[in-house]
C-alpha positions as CSV (number, residue, x, y, z in Angstrom):
1,M,-206.6,261.7,51.2
2,K,-205.2,260.7,54.6
3,I,-206.6,257.2,54.2
4,K,-205.1,256.8,50.8
5,S,-201.7,258.0,51.9
6,H,-201.7,255.6,54.9
7,T,-202.6,252.7,52.7
8,Q,-199.7,253.4,50.3
9,R,-197.1,253.6,53.2
10,L,-198.4,250.2,54.5
11,R,-198.0,248.6,51.1
12,R,-194.4,249.9,50.8
13,R,-193.5,248.5,54.2
14,L,-195.0,245.1,53.4
15,A,-193.1,245.0,50.1
16,L,-189.8,245.8,52.0
17,L,-190.4,243.0,54.6
18,L,-191.2,240.6,51.8
19,L,-187.9,241.5,50.0
20,L,-185.8,241.1,53.2
21,S,-187.4,237.7,54.0
22,T,-186.7,236.5,50.5
23,I,-183.0,237.5,50.7
24,N,-182.6,235.9,54.1
25,F,-184.2,232.7,52.9
26,I,-181.9,232.4,50.0
27,A,-178.7,233.4,51.9
28,A,-179.3,231.4,55.1
29,P,-177.7,228.1,54.0
30,F,-174.6,229.8,52.9
31,L,-174.3,231.8,56.1
32,L,-174.8,228.8,58.3
33,A,-172.3,226.7,56.3
34,G,-169.8,229.5,56.8
35,K,-170.5,229.7,60.5
36,S,-170.2,225.9,60.9
37,A,-167.0,225.8,58.9
38,A,-165.5,228.5,61.1
39,A,-166.4,226.5,64.2
40,R,-165.2,223.1,62.9
41,P,-162.5,223.8,60.4
42,N,-161.3,220.1,60.4
43,A,-164.6,218.3,60.9
44,P,-164.3,214.6,60.0
45,D,-166.4,212.9,57.5
46,G,-166.7,209.7,59.4
47,P,-166.9,208.4,63.0
48,T,-164.6,210.0,65.7
49,N,-164.1,206.9,67.9
50,F,-164.0,203.2,67.3
51,V,-163.9,200.7,70.3
52,R,-163.5,197.0,69.8
53,R,-164.1,194.7,72.8
54,I,-162.6,191.2,72.9
55,N,-163.0,188.5,75.6
56,L,-159.5,187.4,76.3
57,T,-157.7,186.4,79.5
58,T,-154.4,188.4,79.7
59,N,-151.8,189.6,82.2
60,D,-150.0,192.3,80.2
61,L,-149.8,194.0,76.8
62,V,-147.1,195.5,74.6
63,Y,-147.0,196.8,71.0
64,S,-144.4,196.1,68.4
65,A,-144.5,198.8,65.7
66,S,-142.2,196.8,63.4
67,A,-144.6,193.8,63.6
68,G,-147.7,195.8,63.7
69,R,-149.0,193.5,66.5
70,I,-150.1,193.8,70.1
71,Y,-148.6,191.0,72.2
72,A,-150.5,189.6,75.2
73,S,-149.2,187.4,77.9
74,V,-151.9,184.7,78.6
75,P,-151.9,182.7,81.8
76,S,-152.8,179.0,82.3
77,S,-156.3,180.1,83.5
78,A,-157.1,180.8,79.9
79,G,-157.3,177.0,79.3
80,S,-155.8,175.2,76.3
81,S,-154.3,178.3,74.8
82,G,-152.8,179.5,78.1
83,N,-149.1,179.9,79.1
84,S,-148.5,181.6,75.8
85,L,-147.9,184.8,74.0
86,K,-150.7,185.9,71.6
87,A,-150.0,188.2,68.7
88,I,-153.1,190.3,67.9
89,D,-153.7,192.4,64.8
90,P,-155.1,195.6,66.3
91,A,-156.7,196.6,63.0
92,T,-158.9,193.5,62.9
93,G,-158.8,192.2,66.5
94,L,-157.8,188.8,65.2
95,V,-155.1,186.6,66.9
96,S,-152.5,185.9,64.3
97,S,-150.3,183.5,66.4
98,T,-150.3,181.8,69.8
99,T,-146.9,180.5,71.1
100,F,-146.2,178.6,74.3
101,V,-143.5,180.5,76.3
102,G,-143.6,178.9,79.8
103,S,-145.4,178.7,83.1
104,E,-147.6,181.7,84.0
105,P,-146.4,184.5,81.7
106,N,-147.0,187.9,83.2
107,K,-145.0,191.2,82.8
108,L,-143.8,192.2,79.3
109,A,-141.2,194.6,78.0
110,I,-140.1,195.0,74.3
111,A,-136.8,196.4,73.1
112,D,-136.6,199.3,70.7
113,D,-135.5,196.9,67.9
114,G,-139.2,195.9,67.8
115,H,-138.7,192.2,68.1
116,S,-136.8,191.3,71.3
117,L,-139.6,190.8,73.8
118,Y,-139.0,189.9,77.5
119,V,-141.6,187.9,79.4
120,S,-141.6,187.3,83.2
121,L,-142.7,183.7,84.0
122,D,-144.3,183.7,87.5
123,G,-144.7,179.9,87.5
124,S,-141.0,179.3,87.1
125,L,-139.8,182.6,88.8
126,S,-137.8,183.3,85.7
127,I,-137.6,185.5,82.5
128,C,-137.5,184.5,78.9
129,R,-136.7,186.4,75.7
130,F,-139.1,186.0,72.8
131,D,-138.3,186.8,69.2
132,T,-141.4,188.2,67.4
133,L,-139.7,187.6,64.0
134,T,-139.5,183.9,64.5
135,N,-142.1,183.3,67.3
136,T,-139.5,181.4,69.3
137,T,-138.0,181.7,72.8
138,A,-134.2,181.9,72.6
139,L,-133.2,182.6,76.2
140,K,-134.5,181.8,79.7
141,F,-132.9,182.7,83.1
142,Q,-133.7,182.8,86.8
143,V,-134.1,186.2,88.6
144,G,-132.1,185.3,91.7
145,V,-132.4,184.0,95.3
146,D,-132.6,185.7,98.6
147,P,-130.9,183.7,101.4
148,I,-133.8,184.2,103.7
149,F,-136.9,184.9,101.6
150,G,-136.1,182.5,98.7
151,R,-136.5,183.0,95.0
152,Y,-137.2,186.5,93.6
153,S,-140.2,187.3,91.4
154,V,-140.5,190.2,88.9
155,G,-142.1,193.5,89.7
156,D,-141.2,195.3,86.5
157,L,-139.0,195.1,83.4
158,A,-137.3,197.7,81.3
159,V,-135.1,197.1,78.2
160,A,-132.1,199.4,77.7
161,P,-132.3,201.8,74.7
162,A,-130.3,200.6,71.7
163,N,-129.2,197.4,73.5
164,P,-131.8,194.6,73.4
165,S,-129.5,192.3,75.3
166,A,-129.6,194.4,78.5
167,L,-132.6,194.1,80.8
168,A,-133.3,196.0,84.0
169,V,-135.4,193.9,86.5
170,A,-137.2,195.3,89.6
171,R,-137.0,192.2,91.7
172,V,-139.5,191.4,94.5
173,K,-139.8,189.0,97.3
174,V,-142.8,186.7,97.1
175,N,-145.4,187.1,99.8
176,T,-143.3,189.7,101.7
177,S,-144.0,193.3,102.6
178,P,-142.4,195.5,101.6
179,P,-141.5,193.3,98.6
180,G,-138.6,195.3,97.1
181,A,-135.5,193.2,96.5
182,G,-133.4,195.7,94.4
183,V,-133.0,196.5,90.8
184,A,-130.6,194.3,88.8
185,I,-129.2,194.5,85.3
186,F,-129.0,191.3,83.2
187,D,-126.9,190.9,80.0
188,D,-128.3,188.0,78.0
189,G,-129.5,186.5,81.3
190,V,-126.2,187.1,83.2
191,R,-126.6,189.5,86.1
192,R,-124.1,192.4,86.6
193,P,-122.6,192.3,90.1
194,N,-124.1,195.4,91.7
195,A,-127.8,195.6,92.4
196,G,-129.9,198.4,93.8
197,P,-131.1,198.5,97.4
198,G,-134.2,196.5,98.5
199,H,-136.8,196.7,101.2
200,I,-138.3,200.3,101.4
201,F,-135.3,201.7,99.7
202,G,-135.8,199.9,96.4
203,S,-137.9,200.6,93.3
204,D,-140.9,198.6,92.2
205,S,-141.5,200.4,88.9
206,I,-138.7,201.3,86.5
207,A,-138.1,203.1,83.2
208,F,-135.0,203.8,81.2
209,S,-134.2,207.3,80.1
210,A,-133.1,208.0,76.6
211,S,-129.7,206.6,77.6
212,A,-128.8,203.0,78.7
213,S,-126.7,204.6,81.4
214,K,-129.5,206.1,83.3
215,L,-132.5,204.3,84.8
216,Y,-135.4,205.8,86.8
217,G,-137.5,204.0,89.5
218,A,-140.3,204.6,92.0
219,G,-141.0,202.8,95.2
220,E,-141.7,203.3,98.9
221,T,-139.3,206.2,99.4
222,G,-140.1,208.1,96.2
223,F,-138.5,208.7,92.8
224,Q,-135.0,207.4,92.2
225,T,-132.3,208.1,89.6
226,M,-129.9,205.2,89.0
227,A,-126.6,205.2,87.2
228,I,-126.1,202.0,85.1
229,D,-122.6,200.9,84.2
230,A,-120.7,197.6,83.6
231,S,-120.8,196.9,87.3
232,G,-124.6,197.2,87.6
233,V,-126.7,199.7,89.5
234,T,-125.9,202.7,91.7
235,V,-128.6,205.0,93.1
236,S,-127.7,208.6,92.3
237,S,-130.5,210.4,94.0
238,T,-133.9,209.9,95.7
239,I,-136.6,212.6,96.0
240,S,-140.1,212.5,97.6
241,L,-142.1,212.3,94.3
242,A,-143.9,209.4,92.7
243,T,-144.0,207.5,96.0
244,R,-145.5,204.0,95.4
245,A,-146.5,205.0,91.9
246,R,-146.0,203.5,88.5
247,I,-143.8,205.5,86.1
248,K,-143.2,205.8,82.4
249,F,-140.6,207.9,80.4
250,S,-141.4,209.9,77.3
251,G,-139.9,212.9,75.7
252,G,-137.4,213.5,78.5
253,K,-140.1,213.5,81.2
254,I,-141.4,211.1,83.7
255,F,-145.1,210.5,84.0
256,T,-146.7,208.8,87.0
257,S,-149.9,206.8,87.6
258,E,-150.9,209.6,89.9
259,G,-150.9,212.1,87.1
260,Q,-147.7,213.8,88.0
261,V,-145.2,215.0,85.4
262,I,-141.6,215.2,86.6
263,D,-138.5,216.7,85.1
264,P,-136.0,213.9,86.1
265,D,-132.9,216.1,85.4
266,S,-133.9,219.1,87.6
267,K,-135.9,216.7,89.9
268,T,-138.9,219.0,90.0
269,L,-142.6,218.5,89.6
270,L,-143.7,220.2,86.4
271,G,-147.4,219.7,86.8
272,T,-150.3,217.3,87.5
273,F,-153.1,216.1,85.3
274,S,-156.2,216.7,87.4
275,G,-158.2,213.6,88.4
276,A,-155.7,211.3,86.8
277,N,-155.0,208.4,89.2
278,T,-154.8,205.1,87.5
279,E,-152.2,202.4,86.5
280,A,-153.7,202.5,83.0
281,F,-151.9,205.4,81.4
282,V,-149.5,206.1,78.5
283,P,-147.7,209.3,77.6
284,D,-147.1,210.1,73.9
285,A,-144.5,212.8,73.3
286,A,-144.9,212.5,69.6
287,T,-148.5,213.8,69.7
288,G,-147.9,216.0,72.8
289,R,-150.6,214.2,74.8
290,A,-151.0,211.8,77.7
291,Y,-153.9,209.4,78.1
292,Y,-155.3,208.1,81.3
293,L,-158.2,205.7,82.0
294,T,-160.3,206.6,85.0
295,R,-163.2,204.8,86.6
296,D,-166.6,206.5,86.6
297,L,-169.7,205.6,88.5
298,G,-171.2,202.3,87.4
299,L,-169.4,200.0,84.9
300,G,-168.0,202.7,82.6
301,I,-164.6,204.2,82.4
302,T,-163.4,207.4,80.7
303,L,-160.4,207.8,78.5
304,R,-159.0,211.3,79.1
305,A,-156.5,213.1,76.9
306,F,-154.2,215.8,78.4
307,D,-151.9,218.3,76.9
308,L,-148.3,217.5,77.9
309,N,-147.3,221.1,78.3
310,T,-150.4,222.9,79.7
311,F,-151.7,219.8,81.7
312,I,-155.2,220.7,80.5
313,Q,-157.7,218.0,79.5
314,L,-158.3,218.3,75.8
315,G,-161.0,215.7,75.5
316,S,-162.5,212.4,76.7
317,L,-164.2,209.3,75.6
318,F,-166.6,207.3,77.7
319,I,-166.5,203.6,77.4
320,N,-169.5,201.8,78.8
321,D,-169.8,198.3,80.5
322,V,-166.1,197.7,81.3
323,S,-165.7,194.9,83.7
324,G,-162.7,194.8,86.0
325,T,-159.9,197.2,86.5
326,P,-158.2,198.6,83.4
327,T,-154.4,198.2,83.1
328,S,-151.6,198.1,80.5
329,L,-152.8,201.0,78.4
330,L,-150.6,201.3,75.3
331,R,-150.4,203.3,72.0
332,W,-150.4,201.7,68.6
333,G,-150.5,202.9,65.1
334,P,-151.5,206.5,64.0
335,N,-154.6,206.8,66.2
336,G,-154.8,203.6,68.3
337,L,-154.9,202.7,72.0
338,A,-155.4,199.4,73.7
339,F,-155.9,198.1,77.3
340,R,-156.8,195.0,79.2
341,T,-158.9,194.5,82.3
342,T,-158.6,192.2,85.3
343,D,-161.9,190.6,84.3
344,N,-160.5,189.1,81.0
345,E,-161.4,191.8,78.6
346,L,-159.3,193.4,75.9
347,F,-160.2,196.8,74.4
348,I,-158.8,198.1,71.1
349,I,-159.5,201.8,70.3
350,Q,-159.1,204.2,67.5
351,T,-159.9,207.7,68.4
352,S,-159.7,211.3,67.2
353,L,-158.3,212.2,70.7
354,I,-155.0,211.2,69.1
355,P,-154.1,213.9,66.5
356,S,-153.8,212.1,63.2
357,A,-154.8,212.3,59.5
358,E,-155.6,208.6,59.6
359,P,-159.4,208.1,59.4
360,I,-161.3,206.3,62.1
361,P,-162.7,203.0,60.7
362,T,-166.4,202.3,60.5
363,P,-167.5,199.9,63.3
364,T,-167.4,196.3,62.3
365,P,-168.6,193.1,64.1
366,I,-166.3,192.1,67.0
367,P,-164.4,188.9,66.0
368,S,-165.2,185.8,67.9
369,P,-162.2,183.7,69.0
370,T,-161.4,180.7,66.8
371,P,-163.1,177.7,68.4
372,T,-160.8,175.1,69.8
373,P,-161.6,171.6,68.5
374,S,-163.6,169.9,71.2
375,P,-163.4,166.2,72.2
376,S,-166.5,164.2,72.9
377,P,-168.7,166.2,75.2
378,S,-168.3,163.6,77.9
379,A,-166.5,160.4,78.6
380,A,-167.5,157.7,81.0
381,A,-165.7,157.2,84.3
382,F,-166.2,154.7,87.0
383,A,-165.4,154.6,90.7
384,R,-165.7,152.1,93.6
385,S,-165.0,152.6,97.2
386,I,-163.5,150.1,99.6
387,S,-164.1,150.7,103.3
388,L,-160.6,150.3,104.7
389,T,-158.6,152.3,107.2
390,T,-155.1,153.0,105.8
391,N,-152.0,155.0,106.4
392,D,-150.3,154.7,103.0
393,L,-150.7,153.3,99.5
394,V,-148.4,152.1,96.7
395,Y,-148.8,150.3,93.4
396,N,-146.7,147.5,92.0
397,Q,-146.6,147.3,88.2
398,T,-145.4,143.7,88.3
399,T,-148.1,142.2,90.4
400,Q,-150.7,144.7,89.2
401,R,-151.8,145.2,92.8
402,L,-152.1,148.0,95.4
403,Y,-150.6,147.7,98.8
404,A,-151.9,149.5,101.8
405,S,-150.6,149.8,105.4
406,V,-153.5,149.1,107.8
407,P,-153.2,150.4,111.4
408,S,-154.6,148.8,114.5
409,R,-157.7,151.0,114.6
410,E,-159.1,148.9,111.7
411,G,-159.7,146.2,114.3
412,S,-158.9,142.5,114.1
413,S,-157.4,142.9,110.7
414,G,-155.2,145.8,111.6
415,N,-151.5,146.1,111.9
416,S,-151.2,144.5,108.5
417,L,-150.3,145.0,104.9
418,A,-153.3,144.6,102.6
419,E,-153.0,143.6,99.0
420,I,-155.8,145.0,96.8
421,D,-156.8,144.0,93.2
422,P,-157.8,147.4,91.8
423,V,-159.8,145.8,88.9
424,T,-162.2,143.9,91.2
425,G,-161.8,146.0,94.3
426,G,-161.1,142.8,96.3
427,I,-158.5,142.4,99.1
428,T,-156.5,139.4,97.9
429,S,-154.1,139.2,100.9
430,Q,-153.7,140.7,104.3
431,V,-150.6,139.9,106.4
432,F,-149.6,141.0,109.9
433,V,-146.4,143.1,109.7
434,G,-146.0,144.8,113.1
435,S,-147.2,147.6,115.3
436,E,-148.9,150.6,113.6
437,P,-147.6,150.3,110.0
438,R,-147.5,153.7,108.2
439,K,-145.0,154.7,105.4
440,L,-144.4,152.4,102.5
441,A,-141.5,152.3,100.0
442,L,-141.2,149.9,97.1
443,A,-137.8,148.8,95.7
444,D,-137.3,148.7,92.0
445,D,-136.9,144.9,92.1
446,N,-140.7,145.1,92.4
447,Q,-140.8,142.5,95.2
448,T,-139.2,144.2,98.2
449,L,-141.5,146.6,100.2
450,Y,-140.4,148.5,103.3
451,V,-143.0,149.3,106.0
452,G,-142.4,151.9,108.6
453,L,-143.7,150.7,112.0
454,N,-144.5,153.7,114.1
455,G,-145.6,151.6,117.0
456,A,-142.2,149.9,117.2
457,A,-140.0,152.9,116.0
458,S,-138.6,150.6,113.3
459,I,-138.8,149.5,109.7
460,R,-139.6,146.1,108.3
461,S,-139.1,144.5,104.9
462,Y,-141.8,142.6,103.2
463,N,-141.7,140.2,100.2
464,I,-144.8,140.9,98.1
465,I,-144.3,137.8,96.0
466,S,-144.2,135.4,98.8
467,H,-146.4,137.5,101.1
468,T,-143.9,137.2,104.0
469,A,-142.6,139.8,106.4
470,G,-138.8,140.0,106.7
471,A,-136.3,141.5,109.1
472,Q,-137.2,144.4,111.3
473,F,-134.7,147.0,112.5
474,P,-134.8,150.1,114.8
475,L,-133.9,153.6,113.6
476,G,-131.9,154.8,116.6
477,R,-132.6,157.0,119.5
478,E,-132.3,160.8,120.2
479,Q,-130.5,161.4,123.5
480,F,-133.3,163.3,125.2
481,D,-136.5,162.7,123.1
482,G,-136.4,158.9,122.7
483,P,-136.6,156.6,119.7
484,Y,-136.8,157.9,116.1
485,F,-139.9,157.2,113.9
486,P,-139.9,157.0,110.1
487,A,-141.3,160.1,108.4
488,D,-140.4,158.8,105.0
489,I,-138.5,156.0,103.4
490,A,-136.6,155.8,100.0
491,V,-135.0,152.6,98.6
492,S,-131.7,153.0,96.7
493,P,-132.0,152.3,92.9
494,G,-130.6,148.9,92.0
495,N,-130.1,147.8,95.6
496,P,-133.1,146.7,97.6
497,L,-131.1,146.2,100.7
498,V,-130.2,149.9,101.1
499,V,-132.7,152.5,102.4
500,A,-132.6,156.1,103.4
501,V,-134.9,157.1,106.3
502,A,-136.2,160.6,107.2
503,R,-136.4,160.3,111.0
504,Q,-138.5,162.3,113.4
505,V,-139.7,162.5,117.0
506,S,-143.1,164.1,117.9
507,G,-143.3,165.8,114.5
508,R,-139.7,167.2,114.7
509,T,-137.3,166.2,112.0
510,F,-133.9,164.7,112.8
511,P,-130.9,163.7,110.7
512,V,-131.5,161.5,107.6
513,A,-129.7,158.1,107.9
514,V,-128.9,155.3,105.5
515,F,-129.2,151.6,106.4
516,D,-127.6,148.6,104.8
517,N,-129.8,145.6,105.5
518,G,-130.8,147.2,108.8
519,V,-127.3,148.4,109.8
520,Q,-126.9,152.2,109.9
521,R,-124.0,153.9,108.1
522,A,-122.0,156.2,110.3
523,N,-122.6,159.6,108.7
524,T,-126.0,161.3,109.0
525,V,-127.2,164.8,107.9
526,P,-125.6,167.1,110.5
527,D,-127.3,170.4,109.7
528,F,-130.8,170.9,111.3
529,R,-131.9,173.0,108.3
530,S,-131.2,170.0,106.0
531,E,-133.2,167.5,108.0
532,S,-136.0,166.2,105.9
533,S,-139.4,164.6,106.2
534,L,-139.6,163.7,102.4
535,L,-137.0,161.7,100.5
536,A,-136.4,160.6,96.9
537,F,-133.3,158.8,95.4
538,A,-132.1,160.0,92.0
539,S,-129.3,157.5,91.9
540,P,-127.4,155.3,94.4
541,T,-125.2,158.3,95.2
542,T,-127.7,161.2,95.1
543,L,-130.6,161.7,97.5
544,Y,-133.1,164.6,97.6
545,G,-135.0,165.8,100.7
546,N,-137.1,168.8,101.7
547,G,-134.8,170.5,104.1
548,G,-135.5,173.8,105.9
549,D,-134.0,175.8,103.0
550,G,-136.3,174.0,100.4
551,L,-134.6,171.3,98.4
552,T,-131.6,169.5,100.0
553,T,-129.3,167.5,97.8
554,M,-127.4,164.8,99.6
555,T,-124.5,162.7,98.5
556,V,-124.6,159.0,99.6
557,D,-121.5,156.9,99.9
558,S,-120.3,153.9,102.0
559,N,-119.9,156.2,105.0
560,G,-123.4,157.5,104.9
561,V,-124.9,160.8,103.8
562,T,-123.6,164.3,103.5
563,V,-125.3,167.5,102.3
564,S,-123.9,168.8,98.9
565,G,-126.3,171.6,98.3
566,T,-129.6,173.4,99.0
567,T,-131.9,175.6,96.9
568,P,-135.3,177.1,97.5
569,F,-138.2,174.8,96.7
570,N,-141.8,174.4,98.0
571,P,-142.7,170.7,97.7
572,G,-145.8,170.9,99.9
573,S,-146.7,167.7,101.8
574,A,-145.3,165.3,99.2
575,M,-142.9,165.1,96.3
576,V,-142.5,162.7,93.4
577,L,-139.3,162.3,91.4
578,A,-140.1,161.5,87.7
579,N,-138.4,162.1,84.4
580,G,-135.5,163.8,86.2
581,L,-137.8,166.4,87.9
582,L,-139.2,166.8,91.3
583,Y,-143.0,167.4,91.4
584,G,-144.3,168.9,94.7
585,S,-147.9,168.6,95.9
586,S,-147.8,172.4,96.0
587,G,-147.8,172.4,92.2
588,Q,-144.2,173.6,92.0
589,V,-141.8,171.6,89.8
590,I,-138.0,171.9,90.1
591,N,-135.1,170.5,88.1
592,P,-133.0,169.2,91.1
593,S,-129.8,168.9,89.0
594,T,-129.8,172.6,88.1
595,G,-131.9,174.0,90.9
596,E,-134.2,175.8,88.5
597,I,-137.9,176.0,89.0
598,V,-139.4,174.6,85.8
599,G,-143.0,175.6,86.3
600,T,-146.1,175.5,88.5
601,F,-149.5,173.7,88.2
602,T,-152.1,176.2,89.4
603,N,-155.4,175.8,91.3
604,T,-154.2,172.6,93.0
605,A,-155.1,173.4,96.6
606,S,-158.1,172.0,98.4
607,S,-161.0,174.1,99.6
608,F,-159.3,174.2,103.0
609,G,-156.2,175.7,101.5
610,S,-154.0,172.7,102.0
611,T,-151.9,171.0,99.3
612,S,-153.5,168.1,97.4
613,P,-152.3,164.6,96.9
614,H,-150.8,164.1,93.4
615,A,-149.6,161.5,91.0
616,I,-147.2,161.8,88.0
617,D,-147.7,159.8,84.8
618,V,-144.8,160.3,82.5
619,V,-146.1,157.8,79.9
620,N,-149.4,159.7,79.4
621,N,-147.7,163.1,80.0
622,R,-150.1,163.9,82.9
623,A,-150.0,165.2,86.4
624,F,-153.0,164.5,88.6
625,F,-154.1,166.3,91.7
626,A,-156.9,165.0,94.0
627,V,-158.5,168.3,95.2
628,S,-160.8,167.9,98.2
629,L,-163.9,170.0,97.9
630,G,-166.0,168.9,100.9
631,P,-167.5,165.5,100.2
632,I,-166.3,165.7,96.6
633,V,-162.8,165.0,95.3
634,Q,-162.1,166.7,92.0
635,I,-159.3,164.9,90.0
636,R,-157.6,167.6,88.0
637,A,-155.3,166.7,85.1
638,Y,-152.5,168.8,83.7
639,D,-150.1,168.6,80.8
640,L,-146.5,167.9,82.1
641,N,-144.9,170.0,79.4
642,T,-147.1,173.1,79.3
643,F,-148.5,173.0,82.9
644,L,-152.0,173.6,81.4
645,P,-155.2,172.0,82.8
646,V,-156.6,169.4,80.4
647,G,-159.6,168.1,82.3
648,F,-161.2,167.2,85.5
649,A,-163.5,164.6,87.0
650,N,-165.6,164.9,90.1
651,V,-165.9,161.9,92.5
652,S,-168.5,162.3,95.2
653,G,-169.3,160.5,98.5
654,F,-165.9,160.9,100.3
655,S,-166.1,160.7,104.1
656,S,-162.9,162.8,104.5
657,S,-160.2,164.6,102.5
658,A,-158.0,162.8,100.1
659,A,-154.6,161.9,101.8
660,S,-152.7,160.2,98.9
661,M,-153.1,159.1,95.3
662,V,-151.4,156.6,93.0
663,R,-151.7,155.5,89.4
664,W,-152.6,152.0,88.5
665,G,-153.3,150.1,85.3
666,T,-154.1,151.6,82.0
667,N,-156.5,154.3,83.1
668,G,-156.8,154.0,86.9
669,L,-156.2,156.2,89.9
670,A,-156.5,155.1,93.6
671,I,-157.3,157.8,96.1
672,R,-156.9,157.1,99.8
673,T,-158.5,158.8,102.8
674,G,-158.1,157.7,106.3
675,R,-161.2,155.5,106.1
676,E,-161.5,154.3,102.5
677,V,-159.7,153.6,99.2
678,V,-161.5,154.8,96.1
679,L,-160.6,153.1,92.8
680,V,-161.2,155.3,89.7
681,E,-161.1,154.3,86.1
682,T,-161.4,157.2,83.7
683,A,-160.5,158.5,80.3
684,L,-159.0,161.5,82.0
685,V,-155.9,159.2,82.4
686,N,-156.0,157.4,79.1
687,D,-159.0,157.1,76.7
688,S,-157.6,153.9,75.0
689,G,-158.8,151.5,77.7
690,P,-162.4,150.5,78.4
691,I,-164.3,152.1,81.3
692,P,-166.7,149.9,83.3
693,A,-170.3,150.9,82.6
694,A,-172.1,149.0,85.4
695,P,-171.6,148.2,89.1
696,R,-169.3,145.3,89.7
697,F,-168.3,145.3,93.4
698,H,-168.7,147.3,96.5
699,R,-170.4,150.7,96.7
700,Q,-170.6,152.2,93.2
701,L,-170.0,155.8,92.3
702,L,-170.8,156.9,88.7
703,L,-169.4,160.2,87.5
704,R,-168.9,162.0,84.2
705,L,-165.6,163.3,83.0
706,Q,-165.6,166.9,82.1
707,R,-163.1,168.2,79.6
708,I,-162.2,171.9,80.0
709,F,-160.7,174.5,77.9
710,R,-161.4,177.3,80.3
711,P,-160.2,178.2,83.9
712,L,-160.8,175.3,86.3
713,S,-162.4,177.6,88.8
714,A,-165.1,178.4,86.2
715,G,-166.2,174.8,86.2
């Protein structure tokens, strides 16, 4: 009986377990679904993050909500599409327009009208206003000049709320520390009288409040509040927060690149986002979040989202393989962010870290940039070298000949003027002109050439048609240092008997003088800061020089020369007047009649850091720089209008650095060193003329022209 009873109890227990297991099996999916739904009430049906990476060289980014576009400033180092603003559709990553805006665009600031976009132009030390509706530049203005440090550059920009014509500019001194030059307000390019303090007391980063009458700034001494009125800027207060930080304003609060959140009215620190220390940040009061990009170990960065009120991190997104330092983080659209890096990358993000009902798109292939039509992969170029010691070189269009001053160290043929046929490379004439000929200046009658004779402290005229030396005259004497030597010579337009001479003794400059057929006019430049070593006539009555203040404008009359104005300009070691502009070997270009810097050709210095010889060709719209790179001279060509690089050619076998360069013929350049003259024919100048394909005379150098549509340094 006991055995039977035990068996029945066991059967009942097994039946109960089987029933419970069956119920649990049937109910489990519903229980798990309910638990999952409770844990994730708003779980998305698609991806939670979408990151698009685009290879693009940029300096800054802004977003126009009205246009639905990200605008990027693109420098000349980007190649043929540089010195421009690119409009980018963030939804597709495609560039919808590219517009030239000027030399080296950098900082951007957009007005709350959505279409007035301000662009700082570092190459011309100016600012332009761009209209995104018409893709045109309607306004351009200079930032200002410091009497000691020269022209100001732009540290930051901010457009006044509800007034797209009013712009605040944090001005900086170039190559100066501390750089602060004071905040100024411009109305349609016209500066209001009062500017903020500079040096350590100024602001390098600025942001308007919700009102156009209050501006915030951060700099060496901390956080500043500035009152803005019709007179300009007045600093109201300074507190020791946000020192040397970047700042942004949103929702009545100031956010800093160090993660600080400041109440600007009570001037108190409200809180700090932990671990947030980066210039790539953006607050978004509409969503109640702030976003910071922080660098992690390796090549990755982390996008971190913080609550604006609790300062707690709400989430993060790791982005792998980011090259360079991220900057210019911005918000776009319902769930979008974008940033650039210093290594030419642009990232466009859509993420659930931004609260939005908008779905995150499914990843699509990254768009490739539209290829630029390429010319022939290579074009022939030809060079020959003439072994000849020279001090200067000019070209005469009438005779189609080069003329070189040959010093005594050349030997028995020295102290002469050599005439060279650049087509054959032959010296067709060599005439004694005097002791140690150096500087040359050609009159516009194309037959009178002036030769500076350093050995005789004088100048001599030379007739290149008859090959005869003319009259020689001295340049005067300094009371204590002895006779003057010619540093530069300029011949008056339309009058080959009148020359201006930049005089010097032992490398020191002395007053510029004007001579009529060898007779000095009475008035010379009196101010030592206006004494020049470079000269160029603009007209018979206007002469330009490189005085101590930069560009010196001189008025020439029957009494001599007087200074009429000065303006900051860096010509380098040589300057060429062409098409109404002065082109310096430094790469800087100035309009001497207005005093405005027009633009800058970049990457023109030699490997030793010195400026490079240059030649200007208005007909072919090209500027050429002979950049010495050891035994190689790289001829770099630029567009005169856009300042963009258009190509380069390498010429090898130089015994020393290039000292000067001139244009000759249809497609020729002549480069002089102290020991040789190298004659180059290349399609880099003009591709309509033939290029010699075989050796013809003297030592031959063959090279290939390389066209570029990328940074020159990458070549």
